[in-house]
N, C-alpha and C positions, 0 to 999 in steps of 0.2 A: 504494500500500500504506500502510496506516495504522499497522502495528505492533501491531495488537490481540493477536496471538498470542504476543508475547514475554513472558517472565516479568515484565519491568519494567512492561509495559502492563497485564498482569493484576493486578499488585499495586496500581497506581494506581487502576484501576477498582474493585477490591475495597474499597479504603479511601475511595473517593469523593473522591479528590484532584483538585482543579481543575488541569488541564494541557492543553497543546496540543502536537501533534506537528508536526514540520517536516522533510519529506523534502529530501534534497539529493543531488547527483551530483558527487562528488569522488573521483578515483582514490586508493585507499588508500595507494599508495606515493609520493604527491605530497609534495615538500618543502613545509614550512609547512602541513601538512594541516589543523591546527586553525584557522589563519587563513583558509584557503580555505573551510572549512566555515562559519565565521562570515560570510564574504562571501556565500556561496551562500544562506544563510538570512536575510541582511540585518540582522545585529545586530553591535554592537561586539564584537571578539574577547575583551574582558575579561569578557563575560557567558557565554562558552562554556567549559565545564569538561571536562577529560579525566579519565578514571578509570584510575589506575595501580595495579598490584598489586606490593607490595614485601614483602620478608621483614624483619621486625624481630626480632632475636635468634632467628631460626629460625621465627618464626610469621608466616603470611601476614597482611597488613594492606592495607586499601584507602586510597589517597590520591586525593583529588579536588582538582585544581588547575586554574587558568585556563590555556587554551591559549597565552596570551601569555607564560607563564613556564615554568621548569623546577622539578621537585620537589627541594626541599632535603632530602636523605636524613637529615641530622643533625637537622633540625627535626622530621621525621616520627618518628624514633626517640624524641626527647625528648617529643613529644606523647602517645605511648603508654607512656611510662615505660621505654623500652628504651635500649640502648647503641649498637647498630649496625644500620643498615638498608642493604639492597641491593635493586635491582629484582629481582623474581621472574622465574624462567624462564618463557618463554611457555607451555609445556605445563602447568606447575603453575598458572599464572594461569587458563588456560582450563578446566582440570579443576575448580578450586575454584569458579569463578564460573558455569560452564555457558555462557559466551559465548566467541566467537572474538575474537582481537586485532583492534582497530579497531572493535569493536562491544561492548566490555565496558561494561555499565551498572553504576552503583553500586546499582541497584534490582533486586530479585528474583533475587539471586544464589543459586546452588545451595547454597552453604555460607555461613552468616552469619559475616562476618569483622569484626574491629575496623575502624572507618572514621573517617577524619579528613578534614574538609572545610576547604579554605583559607578563612580568615576573611574574605577579600575578597568572598566570595559574599554575605555579610550586607549589603553595600553596595547590593545590587540588589533590586528588587521581585520579579523572576524571574530564573532562570538556566537554562542549557541543558546537558543531559547526554545521553549516548547513551541511546537508547530500547531498546537491546538487540540491535541489528543495524546493520551498516554502512549508511549512507545515511539514517539516521533519528535525529533529535534530539528530545528531549522538553523542553518548557519548563514549569517549575514554580517555586513559591515556595521560597526557600532553607530556610525553617522546615519545610516539608513534606519536603524532602530530608533534613534533619537528623532529623526524627521517624521517617521510614520506614527509615532506615539506622542509627538509634541512634548517629549520628555525634557526635563532639566537633569543635569548631572550633579552629583554631590557624593561625598564619602558616606556610605550607608552601612557598610559591613564591619563587623567586629572581628 
């Protein structure tokens, strides 16, 4: 499966963004899931990014951080001019994005949310994010990810 049908892939195709898909087979409940995904697709884990949905002062916000770190909620709040951030409830994240947990892509979400990308992404020619379903990553340039999501960049990972 190539992921052509996911909203993320439709968005990439529509905007003619250079990208590559990378399928993998890792159990969703595996410890160190992100590290296992990186190993499965054969790239350093610092280039694979996870998409998390948080609430900053009550508003849903997207945080994209490397799988090698954890999201610094205080840094996320500061990056969007807020005071307090918490991780969003699973149901709220899935409803807002249109994706299921483990397959939430920062691209092609149902509702456009403020987005912050960890600035370490800018150190790489390409990065990997979910293509919109479990078992599929998409590789693209960080500048394209920023442009398509209207993201700001900031240090978010601990």
